C-alpha positions in Angstrom: 25.7 -34.2 13.5 23.8 -33.0 10.7 24.6 -30.9 8.0 21.5 -27.8 8.4 22.3 -28.0 12.8 26.2 -27.2 11.2 25.5 -24.0 8.7 24.2 -22.2 12.0 27.1 -23.3 14.8 29.7 -22.4 12.1 29.0 -19.3 11.4 28.6 -18.0 15.2 32.0 -19.8 16.8 33.9 -17.8 14.1 32.1 -14.8 14.4 32.1 -14.9 18.2 36.1 -15.8 17.7 36.9 -12.8 16.0 35.0 -10.2 17.6 36.2 -11.1 20.5 40.0 -11.0 19.3 39.4 -7.2 18.2 37.7 -6.6 21.4 40.6 -7.8 23.2 43.2 -6.9 20.7 41.3 -3.2 21.1 40.1 -2.2 24.2 42.4 -4.1 26.7 45.5 -4.5 25.7 46.8 -4.6 30.0 45.3 -8.3 29.7 48.7 -10.7 29.0 48.4 -12.6 25.1 47.8 -15.7 27.4 44.8 -15.2 28.8 43.4 -13.9 25.5 43.7 -17.2 24.0 42.2 -18.4 26.9 39.3 -16.5 26.4 39.1 -16.1 22.4 39.2 -20.4 22.6 36.7 -20.6 25.6 34.3 -18.2 24.4 34.1 -20.1 21.0 33.8 -23.3 23.3 30.4 -22.1 24.5 29.3 -20.0 22.1 29.0 -23.5 19.6 28.0 -25.3 22.4 24.9 -23.3 23.0 24.4 -22.6 19.5 24.2 -26.6 19.2 20.8 -26.0 21.2 19.3 -23.4 20.5 19.4 -23.9 16.1 16.9 -26.6 14.4 17.7 -30.2 14.1 16.0 -32.3 11.6 14.6 -34.8 13.7 11.3 -33.7 12.5 9.1 -36.5 11.7 7.7 -37.4 8.4 4.5 -37.0 8.2 2.1 -40.4 7.4 0.2 -41.2 4.5 -2.7 -41.4 4.6 -4.8 -44.4 5.2 -5.3 -46.3 1.2 -8.6 -47.4 2.4 -9.9 -43.2 2.6 -8.3 -43.1 -0.7 -10.9 -45.7 -2.6 -15.0 -44.1 -2.4 -17.4 -46.5 -0.9 -19.1 -49.3 -3.0 -21.8 -48.8 -1.1 
């Protein structure tokens, strides 16, 4: 996996994990702890998969160099 893509994926997963933990702890206290862990893990993995598909990657082709015969002046 490319480093450029990881710069987007890892922070996205961290943000989703921390926000899921905070929301589950503060607003949904009645949910069992085991279920909270499963929700956080699945949300983090799902956001990583989405980020992998949506954020840019380095598969761009390098433009071809100009042909050498265009750089030379014609001698007519």
